[in-house]
Backbone as CSV, one residue per row, in Angstrom:
resi,resn,N_x,N_y,N_z,CA_x,CA_y,CA_z,C_x,C_y,C_z
1,MET,115.887,70.291,175.991,115.086,70.864,176.769,113.633,70.791,177.283
2,THR,112.992,71.421,178.334,111.891,71.503,179.352,111.043,71.989,178.759
3,GLY,109.538,71.497,178.478,108.682,72.125,177.990,107.961,73.006,178.801
4,THR,106.954,73.947,178.721,106.253,75.007,179.607,104.513,74.726,179.702
5,ASP,104.156,74.069,178.729,102.753,74.501,178.916,102.524,72.947,179.876
6,ASP,101.654,73.204,180.266,100.942,72.131,181.627,101.156,70.804,180.757
7,ALA,100.825,70.186,180.164,100.580,69.473,178.834,102.547,68.338,178.835
8,VAL,103.096,68.881,179.180,104.569,68.470,179.087,105.660,69.284,180.199
9,ALA,105.231,70.047,181.296,105.591,70.326,182.012,106.161,69.408,182.751
10,GLU,107.436,69.819,183.449,108.630,68.769,184.550,108.448,67.663,183.205
11,ASP,108.656,67.733,182.275,109.260,66.638,181.542,110.327,67.041,180.295
12,THR,111.080,66.660,179.878,112.224,66.498,179.245,111.725,66.170,177.928
13,LEU,112.060,67.555,176.257,111.532,67.387,175.256,113.002,66.707,175.015
14,TYR,112.398,65.660,173.868,113.996,65.273,172.979,113.917,65.869,171.798
15,VAL,114.723,66.279,171.494,114.548,67.198,170.199,115.164,66.750,168.974
16,LEU,114.434,66.247,168.065,114.527,65.258,166.789,114.833,66.816,165.837
17,THR,114.296,67.711,165.629,114.219,68.206,164.090,113.585,69.992,164.217
18,ALA,113.676,70.451,163.784,112.929,71.676,163.623,113.004,72.372,162.126
19,VAL,111.479,73.136,162.127,111.817,74.448,160.505,111.341,75.968,161.298
20,LEU,111.320,76.521,159.892,110.835,77.812,160.642,109.261,78.400,160.067
21,LEU,108.965,78.857,160.764,107.163,79.361,160.505,107.376,80.597,160.331
22,THR,108.439,81.373,158.840,107.811,82.851,159.449,107.488,83.385,157.444
23,PRO,107.433,84.864,157.315,106.418,84.988,155.961,107.261,84.349,154.906
24,ALA,108.560,84.586,155.068,109.367,83.807,153.962,109.474,82.473,153.970
25,GLN,109.278,81.539,154.637,109.889,80.252,155.089,109.115,79.837,155.828
26,PHE,108.187,78.803,155.735,106.903,78.258,156.613,106.865,76.568,155.783
27,PRO,106.280,75.624,156.677,106.152,74.530,156.302,104.899,74.753,155.272
28,SER,105.162,74.459,153.501,103.884,74.693,153.044,103.008,73.865,153.291
29,VAL,102.931,72.542,154.082,101.941,71.541,154.004,100.568,72.096,154.384
30,LEU,101.091,73.701,155.612,99.762,74.381,156.426,99.313,75.263,155.708
31,GLY,99.650,76.050,154.506,98.892,76.634,153.741,99.322,77.274,152.972
32,ASP,98.389,77.797,152.087,98.963,78.360,150.968,99.783,79.783,151.379
33,ASP,99.893,81.029,152.098,100.730,81.124,152.859,100.922,81.794,154.164
34,TYR,101.481,82.384,154.689,102.350,82.242,156.233,101.003,82.672,157.036
35,PRO,99.755,83.371,156.861,98.743,83.591,157.504,97.650,82.203,158.019
36,ALA,97.967,81.914,156.796,97.283,80.306,156.721,97.995,79.237,157.237
37,ALA,99.386,79.515,157.571,100.019,78.124,158.048,99.738,78.544,159.396
38,CYS,99.647,79.957,159.872,99.843,80.537,161.695,98.361,79.632,162.002
39,THR,97.580,80.094,161.058,96.241,79.739,161.729,95.728,78.111,161.976
40,ALA,96.616,77.398,161.056,96.590,75.918,160.934,96.982,75.221,162.763
41,LEU,97.913,76.356,162.983,98.500,76.042,164.331,97.652,77.001,165.207
42,GLY,96.967,77.817,164.933,96.247,78.271,166.456,96.938,79.504,166.673
43,LEU,98.237,80.165,165.708,98.673,80.814,166.266,98.477,82.499,165.170
44,ASP,99.280,83.825,166.054,98.521,84.913,165.414,100.221,84.479,164.474
45,PRO,99.525,85.707,163.158,101.056,86.150,162.485,101.565,86.876,162.579
46,ARG,102.468,86.424,163.731,103.539,87.862,163.893,104.223,87.972,162.777
47,ALA,104.921,89.520,162.884,105.990,89.956,161.605,107.411,88.841,161.925
48,THR,107.599,88.700,163.300,108.566,87.783,162.942,108.726,86.366,163.122
49,GLY,107.415,85.951,163.123,107.675,84.416,162.788,107.655,83.543,164.152
50,TYR,107.957,82.458,163.642,108.053,81.789,165.077,109.201,80.327,164.762
51,GLY,109.885,79.276,165.670,110.428,78.114,165.163,109.687,76.799,165.718
52,LEU,109.218,76.034,164.602,108.435,75.058,165.648,109.646,73.774,165.707
53,VAL,109.794,73.448,166.935,110.453,72.639,167.322,109.807,70.817,167.610
54,MET,110.475,70.251,166.990,109.368,68.535,166.774,110.222,67.722,167.494
55,GLY,109.880,67.319,168.705,110.396,66.319,169.614,109.864,65.019,169.766
56,GLN,109.982,64.540,171.013,109.236,63.338,172.039,109.311,64.066,173.467
57,ASP,108.668,63.919,174.002,108.635,63.837,175.730,109.482,62.594,176.159
58,GLY,109.188,62.216,177.423,109.922,61.064,178.540,108.786,59.938,177.992
59,ASP,107.528,59.848,177.726,106.906,58.400,176.937,107.004,58.322,175.696
60,GLY,107.551,59.266,174.928,107.670,58.820,173.690,106.535,60.050,172.905
61,ALA,105.992,60.509,173.366,104.913,61.202,172.691,105.581,61.811,171.958
62,ARG,104.200,62.591,170.819,105.204,63.420,169.697,104.639,65.062,170.096
63,TRP,105.359,65.830,169.981,105.403,67.125,170.380,105.911,67.996,169.086
64,THR,104.868,69.204,169.521,105.912,70.704,168.466,105.581,71.541,169.399
65,VAL,107.007,72.156,169.652,106.837,73.282,170.708,107.353,74.308,169.808
66,VAL,106.334,75.009,170.160,106.258,76.776,169.085,107.187,77.685,170.043
67,VAL,108.383,77.827,169.505,109.408,79.269,170.147,109.044,80.583,169.425
68,ASP,109.961,81.932,170.045,109.983,83.182,169.396,110.773,83.292,169.379
69,ASP,112.078,82.268,169.166,113.601,82.716,169.171,113.526,82.145,167.669
70,VAL,112.943,82.756,166.558,113.490,82.612,165.385,114.752,82.313,165.161
71,SER,115.702,83.023,165.174,117.209,83.107,165.204,117.764,82.073,165.495
72,LEU,117.701,81.517,166.916,117.921,80.595,167.094,117.823,79.257,166.491
73,VAL,116.556,78.935,166.059,115.999,78.322,165.216,116.550,77.713,163.718
74,ALA,116.743,79.222,163.507,117.308,79.544,162.487,119.022,78.922,162.059
75,VAL,119.663,79.238,163.483,121.368,78.862,162.931,121.114,77.386,163.429
76,ALA,120.204,76.588,164.055,120.098,75.315,164.532,119.719,74.429,162.870
77,VAL,118.905,74.700,162.429,118.612,74.682,160.909,119.710,74.456,159.967
78,ALA,120.001,75.759,159.987,121.593,76.265,158.610,122.476,74.743,159.567
79,SER,122.616,74.969,160.430,124.041,74.098,160.757,123.494,72.770,159.982
80,TRP,122.364,71.897,160.468,121.864,70.732,160.600,122.250,70.393,158.639
81,ASP,121.911,71.604,158.172,121.595,71.787,156.837,123.164,71.308,156.045
82,CYS,124.157,72.258,156.782,125.467,71.698,156.523,125.863,70.488,156.778
83,GLY,125.556,69.745,157.780,125.979,68.562,158.145,126.633,68.558,159.734
84,MET,126.829,70.011,160.120,126.877,70.069,161.605,125.847,69.783,162.573
85,GLU,127.167,69.620,163.834,126.053,69.075,164.652,125.755,70.727,165.685
86,TYR,124.323,70.426,166.400,123.610,71.597,166.844,122.923,71.424,167.377
87,GLU,122.749,71.327,169.373,122.100,71.299,170.174,121.438,72.429,170.600
88,LEU,120.274,72.115,169.999,118.792,72.793,169.623,117.942,72.899,171.323
89,SER,118.684,74.354,171.706,117.755,73.831,173.367,117.241,75.535,173.935
90,PRO,116.136,75.558,173.340,115.101,77.194,173.345,115.262,77.617,174.748
91,ASP,115.700,78.830,175.316,115.100,78.891,176.489,113.550,78.861,177.033
92,GLU,113.563,78.219,177.963,112.061,78.767,178.360,110.863,79.867,178.034
93,ASP,111.650,80.341,178.125,111.120,81.952,178.253,110.361,82.187,177.091
94,SER,111.453,81.519,176.127,111.054,81.690,174.559,109.757,80.684,173.498
95,VAL,109.048,80.124,174.456,107.954,79.045,174.090,106.964,79.700,174.508
96,VAL,106.440,79.635,173.530,105.306,80.206,173.314,104.036,78.940,173.308
97,CYS,103.934,78.090,173.057,102.850,76.907,173.688,103.803,75.211,172.746
98,ALA,102.935,74.708,173.318,103.430,73.346,173.218,101.989,72.395,172.595
99,LEU,102.343,71.696,171.405,100.877,71.279,170.751,101.656,69.761,170.485
100,PRO,100.535,69.088,170.528,100.768,67.658,170.180,100.719,67.278,169.154
101,GLY,101.831,65.931,168.613,101.731,65.969,167.575,103.117,66.323,166.677
102,TRP,103.070,66.168,165.313,104.474,66.704,163.849,103.414,66.931,162.958
103,PRO,103.915,68.177,162.269,103.113,68.623,161.126,103.696,68.020,160.020
104,LEU,104.807,67.474,160.035,105.214,66.634,158.994,105.687,65.100,159.593
105,ALA,106.094,63.936,158.744,106.605,63.414,159.085,108.138,62.728,159.026
106,VAL,108.851,63.128,160.726,109.972,62.867,160.791,110.387,61.646,160.408
107,ALA,111.766,61.646,159.933,112.248,59.920,160.224,112.893,59.614,160.913
108,VAL,112.824,60.383,162.009,114.273,59.455,163.041,112.856,59.553,164.458
109,ALA,113.681,58.920,165.878,113.266,58.514,166.913,114.179,58.864,167.756
110,ALA,113.604,59.540,168.859,114.778,59.696,170.281,115.112,58.143,170.890
111,PRO,115.774,57.946,171.343,116.609,56.437,171.703,116.175,56.744,173.236
112,GLY,115.943,54.994,173.297,115.777,54.783,175.082,114.317,55.502,175.526
113,VAL,113.461,55.428,174.367,111.914,55.923,174.926,111.016,55.394,173.759
114,ALA,109.649,55.061,174.258,108.669,54.615,173.233,108.851,55.025,171.861
115,ALA,108.366,53.965,171.173,107.983,54.660,169.873,107.305,56.059,169.640
116,PRO,107.475,57.051,168.749,106.398,57.820,168.360,105.338,57.661,168.537
117,HIS,104.632,58.253,169.546,102.787,58.568,169.222,102.088,59.701,169.639
118,ASP,101.141,59.971,169.297,100.415,61.119,170.002,100.126,61.009,171.079
119,PRO,100.429,62.071,171.971,100.011,62.043,173.133,98.495,62.039,173.851
120,ALA,98.502,61.594,175.197,97.040,61.002,175.243,96.142,62.746,175.502
121,PRO,94.967,62.864,175.554,94.180,63.854,175.737,94.347,64.700,177.322
122,ASP,94.639,65.694,177.370,94.896,66.139,178.398,93.032,66.476,178.865
123,PRO,93.079,65.814,180.240,91.835,65.768,180.943,91.358,67.207,181.815
124,ARG,92.591,68.064,181.914,91.992,68.930,182.142,91.740,70.311,181.498
125,ALA,91.727,69.678,179.443,91.467,70.601,178.759,90.062,70.484,178.818
126,ASP,89.234,71.925,178.047,87.733,72.165,178.195,87.508,71.976,176.892
127,GLY,88.168,70.818,176.098,87.711,70.793,174.427,87.883,71.392,173.591
128,GLY,88.689,72.416,173.702,88.841,73.556,172.770,90.409,72.940,172.383
129,GLU,91.228,72.249,172.379,92.508,71.823,172.190,92.399,71.694,170.775
130,LEU,93.133,71.515,170.070,93.658,71.103,168.754,93.975,69.859,168.657
131,PRO,93.287,68.914,167.666,93.531,67.577,167.502,95.064,67.557,166.792
132,PRO,95.759,66.418,167.789,97.148,66.040,167.543,97.698,66.411,165.537
133,LEU,98.733,67.333,165.431,99.227,67.362,164.299,99.311,66.324,163.935
134,ALA,99.274,66.044,162.407,99.698,64.734,161.971,100.158,65.463,160.257
135,PRO,101.133,64.650,159.424,101.053,64.748,158.223,100.421,64.239,157.307
136,PRO,100.144,64.986,156.178,98.746,64.449,155.663,99.046,63.108,154.571
137,ASP,97.736,62.544,154.407,97.868,61.156,153.888,98.677,60.825,151.976
138,PRO,99.778,60.397,152.783,100.424,60.394,150.995,99.543,59.527,149.935
139,GLY,98.659,58.902,150.106,97.842,57.951,149.226,96.845,58.922,149.030
140,ALA,96.282,60.429,149.425,95.670,61.201,148.879,96.051,62.200,148.035
141,TRP,95.148,63.005,147.649,95.550,64.203,146.524,94.517,65.405,147.122
142,GLY,95.119,66.562,147.427,94.463,68.008,148.142,95.672,69.041,148.146
143,PRO,95.292,69.860,148.202,95.735,71.280,148.616,97.372,71.013,149.494
144,ALA,97.261,70.271,150.414,98.859,70.019,151.161,99.596,69.104,150.276
145,GLN,98.861,68.091,149.740,99.870,67.427,148.794,100.489,67.803,147.466
146,ARG,99.176,69.108,147.254,99.441,69.725,145.901,100.882,70.475,146.588
147,ARG,101.070,71.519,147.577,101.861,72.117,148.269,103.026,70.989,147.868
148,LEU,103.125,70.125,148.942,104.245,69.158,149.119,104.936,68.903,147.177
149,GLY,104.019,68.850,146.514,104.811,68.427,144.912,105.504,69.731,144.684
150,ALA,104.844,70.758,144.911,105.422,72.153,144.532,106.696,72.109,145.091
151,ASP,106.993,71.665,146.552,108.383,71.792,147.170,109.397,70.628,146.821
152,ALA,108.816,69.339,146.010,109.565,68.750,145.529,109.947,69.271,144.206
153,VAL,109.473,69.542,143.262,109.869,70.082,142.094,111.108,70.983,142.202
154,ALA,110.462,72.189,143.691,112.019,73.322,143.418,112.969,72.591,143.987
155,SER,113.001,71.456,144.839,114.313,71.228,145.780,114.703,70.329,144.186
156,GLN,114.470,69.719,143.211,114.558,69.147,142.200,114.712,69.541,140.988
157,TRP,114.987,70.452,140.740,114.697,71.280,139.754,115.632,71.150,138.110
158,ALA,116.695,70.622,138.740,117.597,70.407,137.432,117.340,69.247,137.040
159,GLY,116.925,68.094,137.883,116.222,66.739,136.858,114.879,66.747,136.545
160,TRP,113.889,67.414,137.131,112.789,67.630,136.179,113.138,68.807,134.635
161,ARG,113.849,69.762,134.994,113.941,70.157,133.537,114.200,69.537,132.829
162,GLU,115.370,68.596,132.806,115.907,67.644,131.892,115.045,67.037,131.106
163,GLN,114.008,66.784,131.921,112.526,65.519,131.348,112.295,66.385,130.214
164,ILE,112.325,67.556,130.303,111.121,68.251,129.170,112.258,68.687,127.869
165,ASP,111.735,68.274,126.876,111.848,67.859,125.826,111.370,69.336,124.855
166,GLU,111.630,70.452,124.808,110.678,71.166,124.150,110.930,71.038,122.589
167,SER,111.930,70.525,122.018,112.179,70.504,120.864,111.821,69.432,120.124
168,ALA,110.989,67.817,121.338,109.830,67.392,120.642,108.578,67.296,120.668
169,VAL,108.476,68.659,120.558,106.814,69.472,121.089,106.486,69.529,119.602
170,ALA,105.328,69.075,119.579,104.684,69.786,117.871,103.578,70.303,117.814
171,GLY,103.292,71.226,116.910,102.166,72.415,117.270,100.532,71.499,116.870
172,ASP,100.929,69.977,117.034,99.553,69.355,116.401,98.631,69.020,117.595
173,GLY,99.193,69.558,118.890,98.657,68.723,119.820,99.270,67.695,120.697
174,SER,100.443,67.336,120.268,100.971,66.241,120.978,101.964,66.501,122.252
175,ALA,102.030,65.976,123.140,102.495,65.990,124.690,103.996,66.220,124.749
176,ALA,104.754,67.159,125.683,106.207,66.897,125.958,106.211,65.486,126.089
177,LYS,107.725,65.053,125.927,107.806,64.080,126.524,109.175,64.199,127.672
178,THR,109.242,62.681,128.031,109.762,62.796,129.867,110.901,61.737,129.242
179,ALA,111.978,61.323,129.993,113.079,61.031,129.660,113.206,59.431,129.405
180,GLU,113.801,59.197,127.690,113.353,57.645,127.502,113.351,56.737,128.349
181,ASN,113.469,56.428,129.922,113.915,55.356,130.324,112.539,55.410,130.952
182,GLY,111.639,57.008,130.876,110.297,57.017,132.009,110.771,57.228,133.173
183,GLU,112.047,57.252,133.738,111.910,57.733,135.341,112.287,58.624,135.539
184,ALA,111.665,59.079,136.342,111.368,60.242,137.653,112.785,60.862,138.010
185,PRO,113.161,62.346,137.687,114.176,62.475,138.780,114.440,62.024,140.021
186,GLY,115.325,61.886,141.014,115.694,61.638,142.190,116.579,61.173,142.394
187,GLY,116.892,61.063,143.924,117.884,60.103,144.333,118.209,58.758,144.305
188,ASN,116.855,58.310,143.772,116.686,57.126,143.233,116.728,56.203,142.394
189,GLY,116.373,57.935,141.407,116.507,57.176,140.017,115.323,56.411,139.388
190,THR,114.467,56.230,140.515,112.721,55.405,140.244,111.752,56.235,139.765
191,GLY,110.973,55.922,138.946,110.201,56.123,138.587,108.139,56.142,138.586
192,GLY,108.572,54.488,138.965,107.495,53.826,139.088,107.128,53.315,137.873
193,GLU,105.286,52.871,138.134,105.026,52.633,136.726,104.460,53.849,135.612
194,ASN,103.740,54.697,136.824,103.350,56.242,136.089,104.282,57.434,136.369
195,ALA,105.282,57.986,135.594,106.319,58.757,135.533,105.725,59.745,135.947
196,SER,104.050,60.444,134.935,103.669,61.420,134.945,102.843,61.940,135.952
197,ARG,103.712,61.237,137.404,102.818,61.821,138.346,103.135,62.242,139.281
198,ALA,102.675,63.108,140.218,103.718,63.809,141.527,103.404,62.788,142.690
199,ASP,104.175,62.308,143.273,104.265,61.488,144.925,103.526,62.764,145.704
200,ALA,102.235,62.513,146.364,101.813,62.886,147.292,102.194,62.551,148.501
201,GLY,103.643,62.537,148.838,104.123,62.169,149.575,104.273,63.552,150.300
202,ALA,104.104,63.076,152.067,103.609,63.927,153.031,105.209,64.834,153.604
203,GLY,106.271,64.587,153.310,106.931,64.894,153.300,107.837,65.161,154.756
204,THR,109.315,64.617,154.717,109.683,64.357,155.873,111.090,65.317,156.289
205,ALA,110.940,64.895,157.291,112.005,65.920,158.380,112.831,64.908,159.261
206,GLY,114.258,65.111,158.494,114.988,64.096,159.218,115.679,64.687,160.208
207,GLY,116.143,63.689,161.398,117.002,64.107,162.271,117.829,65.524,161.967
208,GLY,117.655,66.735,162.988,118.621,67.627,162.687,118.343,68.667,161.056
209,GLY,117.102,67.774,160.789,116.918,69.182,159.288,115.818,69.747,159.186
210,SER,115.325,69.635,157.999,114.266,70.680,157.480,113.185,70.254,156.415
211,GLU,112.717,70.730,156.428,111.012,70.014,155.774,111.550,69.429,154.146
212,ALA,111.571,68.384,153.529,112.051,67.617,153.037,111.088,67.387,151.541
213,GLY,111.398,66.872,150.852,109.934,66.611,149.730,109.937,64.910,149.714
214,PRO,109.070,64.278,148.492,108.421,62.681,149.040,109.604,62.154,149.426
215,THR,109.228,61.006,150.286,109.763,60.677,151.057,110.438,59.358,150.740
216,ASP,110.301,59.070,149.308,110.947,58.215,148.269,112.150,58.509,147.428
217,GLY,112.215,60.043,147.997,113.546,60.653,147.601,113.415,61.122,145.746
218,GLY,112.375,61.065,145.410,112.068,61.873,143.509,111.077,60.835,143.175
219,SER,110.022,60.505,143.424,109.360,59.669,142.621,107.947,60.636,142.069
220,VAL,108.463,61.948,141.418,107.962,62.637,140.642,108.744,62.663,139.465
221,ALA,107.764,63.299,138.390,107.925,63.630,136.710,107.056,64.013,135.916
222,PRO,107.153,64.799,135.055,107.195,65.709,134.469,105.556,65.080,133.731
223,ALA,104.370,65.893,133.633,103.503,65.360,133.133,103.107,65.680,131.752
224,THR,102.317,64.577,131.237,102.283,64.860,129.811,100.857,66.262,129.527
225,GLY,101.454,67.319,129.260,100.227,68.287,129.451,99.667,68.582,128.020
226,SER,98.811,69.578,127.954,98.445,70.012,126.467,99.501,70.971,126.011
227,THR,99.449,70.934,124.624,100.249,72.074,123.746,99.871,73.213,122.933
228,ASP,100.159,73.909,122.945,99.561,74.726,122.228,100.679,75.206,120.543
229,GLY,100.202,76.146,119.499,100.555,76.086,118.647,102.513,76.479,118.523
230,GLU,102.688,76.713,120.055,104.358,77.004,120.494,105.024,75.979,120.749
231,GLY,104.423,75.670,122.113,105.343,74.332,122.640,104.675,73.926,123.629
232,ILE,104.617,73.251,124.768,104.252,72.597,125.966,102.916,72.825,126.449
233,VAL,102.738,73.937,127.342,101.704,74.505,127.467,101.733,76.494,127.624
234,PRO,100.452,76.552,127.203,100.564,78.426,126.814,101.416,78.864,127.708
235,ASP,102.316,79.868,127.511,103.311,80.660,127.973,102.809,81.702,128.914
236,SER,101.295,82.192,128.631,100.376,83.153,129.638,99.128,82.964,129.209
237,ALA,98.406,83.614,130.582,97.106,83.669,130.870,96.511,84.278,129.116
238,ASN,97.297,84.969,128.671,96.619,85.824,127.318,97.037,84.954,126.034
239,GLY,97.945,84.006,126.111,97.889,83.144,124.746,97.190,82.005,124.981
240,ALA,96.575,81.629,126.173,96.193,80.353,126.413,95.309,79.857,125.083
241,SER,95.593,79.162,124.860,94.754,78.480,123.772,93.407,77.234,124.376
242,SER,92.304,77.393,123.297,91.109,76.171,123.987,91.914,74.831,124.411
243,GLY,93.102,74.779,124.014,93.547,73.169,124.091,94.060,73.164,125.130
244,SER,94.454,74.144,125.992,95.539,74.241,127.135,94.141,73.883,128.263
245,HIS,94.948,72.866,129.352,94.030,72.922,130.554,93.235,74.353,131.002
246,PRO,92.209,74.809,131.368,91.751,76.134,131.736,92.478,76.402,133.384
247,GLY,92.930,75.624,134.207,93.079,75.508,135.345,94.792,76.752,135.380
248,VAL,95.371,76.180,134.219,96.768,76.602,133.742,96.579,78.260,133.684
249,ARG,95.764,78.403,132.950,95.342,80.285,132.433,94.418,80.801,133.610
250,ARG,94.300,80.131,134.667,93.202,80.882,136.119,94.398,80.816,136.724
251,ALA,95.397,79.924,137.233,96.662,79.943,138.047,97.209,81.251,137.149
252,LEU,98.111,81.307,136.238,98.906,81.841,135.808,98.072,83.751,135.732
253,ALA,96.780,83.754,135.506,95.924,85.020,135.975,95.581,85.393,137.337
254,GLU,95.859,84.584,138.225,95.567,84.676,139.552,96.846,85.206,140.216
255,ALA,97.801,84.709,139.371,99.154,84.935,139.962,99.348,86.583,139.513
256,ARG,98.957,86.685,138.375,99.251,87.980,137.774,98.507,89.095,138.228
257,ALA,97.374,88.870,139.508,96.631,89.849,140.073,97.519,89.844,141.683
258,TYR,98.442,89.151,141.930,99.032,89.305,142.832,99.994,90.739,142.736
259,LEU,100.334,91.072,141.255,101.344,92.148,141.542,100.657,93.507,141.696
260,ASP,98.931,93.074,142.166,98.150,94.408,142.433,97.931,94.399,143.956
261,ALA,97.724,93.082,144.131,97.349,92.765,145.961,97.950,91.618,146.752
262,PRO,99.317,91.467,146.529,100.157,90.497,147.110,100.207,89.886,148.400
263,PRO,99.689,88.829,148.547,98.959,88.321,150.035,100.213,87.946,150.517
264,PRO,100.134,87.937,152.257,101.424,88.124,152.958,102.042,86.471,152.561
265,GLY,103.364,86.360,152.143,103.830,85.293,151.968,103.222,84.193,151.153
266,ARG,103.014,84.674,149.817,102.246,83.870,149.529,103.162,83.533,148.150
267,VAL,103.884,84.641,147.969,104.878,84.676,146.991,106.230,84.541,147.368
268,ARG,107.161,83.455,147.242,108.388,83.563,147.934,109.316,83.114,147.145
269,SER,110.586,84.043,147.289,111.836,83.551,146.190,113.095,83.484,147.083
270,SER,113.631,82.671,146.567,114.781,81.892,147.123,115.828,81.587,146.164
271,PHE,116.809,81.202,146.770,118.284,81.054,145.626,118.337,80.304,144.486
272,ALA,118.933,80.723,143.620,119.054,79.367,142.119,120.308,79.967,141.602
273,PRO,120.646,78.886,141.100,122.038,79.052,140.248,122.269,80.069,139.501
274,GLY,123.445,80.946,139.499,123.534,81.898,138.610,123.071,83.011,139.115
275,ASP,122.458,83.904,138.731,121.854,85.152,139.027,120.120,84.836,139.110
276,ALA,119.575,83.616,138.473,118.324,83.452,138.834,117.738,83.366,140.096
277,ARG,116.617,83.393,140.362,115.672,82.945,141.659,114.863,82.029,141.054
278,THR,114.819,81.462,142.536,113.212,80.017,141.912,112.296,80.971,142.939
279,ILE,110.908,80.742,142.110,109.859,81.425,142.705,108.479,80.096,142.983
280,ARG,108.415,79.931,143.935,107.641,79.790,144.562,105.827,80.051,145.007
281,ALA,104.869,80.025,144.535,103.760,80.286,144.718,102.427,79.899,144.484
282,ASP,101.498,80.126,145.491,100.261,79.127,145.629,99.318,79.914,146.017
283,GLY,98.153,79.650,145.702,96.805,80.269,145.326,96.001,78.949,145.358
284,PRO,94.283,79.263,145.536,93.257,78.425,145.619,94.081,77.468,144.721
285,GLY,93.697,76.127,145.044,93.619,75.302,143.788,95.263,75.238,143.246
286,TRP,96.403,75.948,143.584,97.309,75.415,142.421,98.297,76.063,143.185
287,SER,99.937,75.485,142.284,100.991,76.131,142.917,101.445,76.025,141.979
288,MET,102.827,76.863,142.263,103.445,77.274,141.040,105.292,77.364,141.510
289,VAL,106.045,76.755,140.672,107.268,76.495,141.084,108.456,77.002,139.360
290,ALA,108.633,78.225,139.544,109.860,78.459,138.477,110.852,79.392,138.725
291,ARG,111.679,78.943,137.600,113.005,79.987,137.450,112.816,81.463,136.756
292,THR,113.469,82.016,137.277,113.176,83.434,136.592,113.936,83.472,135.458
293,ASP,115.250,82.783,135.596,116.157,82.207,133.794,115.355,81.328,132.785
294,ASP,113.799,80.371,133.530,113.665,79.403,132.678,112.056,79.445,132.447
295,MET,111.890,78.368,132.822,110.301,78.316,132.219,108.964,77.756,133.404
296,ALA,108.682,77.335,133.940,107.532,77.298,135.166,107.050,75.837,135.126
297,PHE,106.479,75.782,136.061,105.832,73.982,136.403,104.491,74.612,137.543
298,LEU,102.899,74.486,136.851,102.095,73.894,137.660,101.503,72.593,138.359
299,LEU,100.858,72.946,139.384,100.300,71.847,140.245,98.850,72.031,140.565
300,LEU,97.796,71.562,140.408,96.495,72.132,140.141,95.963,70.777,140.958
301,ASP,94.930,71.342,141.594,94.104,70.622,142.981,93.183,69.749,141.861
302,GLU,92.870,70.248,140.568,92.124,69.642,139.972,92.264,68.242,138.891
303,VAL,93.670,68.358,139.134,94.344,67.488,138.242,95.278,66.747,138.669
304,PRO,95.193,65.291,139.611,95.642,64.875,140.919,96.758,64.680,140.303
305,GLY,97.487,64.852,141.259,99.303,64.167,140.779,100.358,64.538,139.577
306,GLU,99.372,65.741,138.797,100.267,66.146,137.472,100.523,67.210,137.569
307,ILE,101.660,67.279,136.808,103.176,68.396,136.754,102.605,68.971,135.934
308,LEU,102.349,70.409,135.436,102.048,71.049,133.980,103.025,71.942,133.679
309,PRO,103.774,71.404,132.703,104.740,72.428,132.556,104.298,73.696,131.436
310,VAL,105.022,74.911,131.822,104.292,76.076,131.488,105.953,76.793,130.527
311,ARG,106.585,76.444,129.121,107.157,77.049,128.264,107.617,78.532,129.069
312,ARG,108.989,78.871,128.703,109.102,80.660,129.008,108.260,81.639,128.097
313,GLY,108.649,81.386,126.517,107.350,82.312,125.642,107.758,83.646,126.207
314,ALA,106.544,84.696,125.653,106.756,85.752,125.355,106.355,86.865,126.860
315,GLU,105.481,86.387,127.125,104.887,86.837,129.058,105.592,86.247,130.360
316,LEU,105.559,84.690,129.960,106.331,84.244,131.334,107.426,85.301,131.920
317,PRO,108.704,86.051,131.383,109.903,86.357,131.383,109.275,87.686,132.487
318,GLY,108.746,88.601,132.307,107.984,89.780,132.889,107.041,89.340,134.099
319,LEU,106.338,88.097,133.896,105.680,88.023,135.285,106.431,87.147,136.458
320,LEU,107.242,86.204,136.330,108.524,86.345,137.041,109.001,86.942,137.511
321,LYS,109.826,88.082,136.629,110.197,89.517,137.379,109.757,89.989,137.998
322,ALA,108.426,90.295,138.102,107.216,90.871,138.893,107.434,90.051,139.664
323,LEU,107.216,89.162,139.948,106.975,88.048,141.253,108.358,88.479,142.353
324,ASP,109.217,87.983,141.658,110.559,88.248,142.292,110.774,89.926,142.949
325,ALA,110.354,90.632,142.400,110.287,91.560,143.329,109.614,92.186,144.538
326,LEU,108.416,91.266,144.398,107.409,91.803,145.508,107.610,90.532,146.537
327,ALA,108.229,89.322,146.024,108.209,88.504,146.784,109.374,88.430,148.486
328,VAL,108.272,87.644,149.244,108.898,87.731,150.540,110.512,87.019,150.351
329,ARG,111.744,87.464,150.808,112.977,86.313,150.796,113.535,86.368,152.249
330,PRO,114.072,84.600,152.798,114.691,84.784,154.023,116.011,85.772,154.191
331,SER,115.414,86.116,155.549,116.705,87.307,155.804,117.991,86.662,155.924
């Protein structure tokens, strides 16, 4: 396709990958909810959303082209996820703008052009343009890395869940056990020397694919969190003991407050095996991943890299069911 912004006019964009930016599905690296993600890109949060097409121009520069043809991008992403070829070429009339850089790390590059790099500043710009988009620093910890870590837990739920041995949790404050070999779940089965920390990877989008988790394929493992008299960590804000992390109680209380005033796109529900749903919710300083038929995991800004398991208990099932009822779902 050809870009229509002045910066990429009369040049070809070699499309590498694309993601959706809609209330139900957006790159969490950009914000806690859909309006925040749009603001990060200087876009109005329109109800129908956008598609983000990432590629390189003829000089190899990185560009993210924003289009309003969401259905076209959704078909492309679904085809790529199924291993099918699909040539994504949005019509020029659907292009909203072209932004320099990529918000996600892209694992592939266009052949026959220079290596991916940020485009030079537009000399005709009046200084109001956004700096080039870039994925977050994988060596740091902050809101973006916390949200990406939660996405990674959601995509690797089975591996994470089997690490939690609830029968081994005592009522005296001892911590939940991880796997006997200390390894984290994931494609390569390696957990490194600290298997209780979440990788702060920037998230990688492969060629013709969508946003993914940490680049090493699975270097996240359950944290050794505090316990109460019943299990791993408190199962609700009401039942929290003084030995639990206060951030857990705060996050659960804020998630419950969403039932009265749900922020747009801050709670998402997606497919899970059986009749269950996967719940992803974010808030100021926290991210939640949960299954409606099981437990939850929390990540907190104030506890860098740690994954805090929340056992099911008496309160959590009702909260998850209520969050699922109000959540935005992919159409």
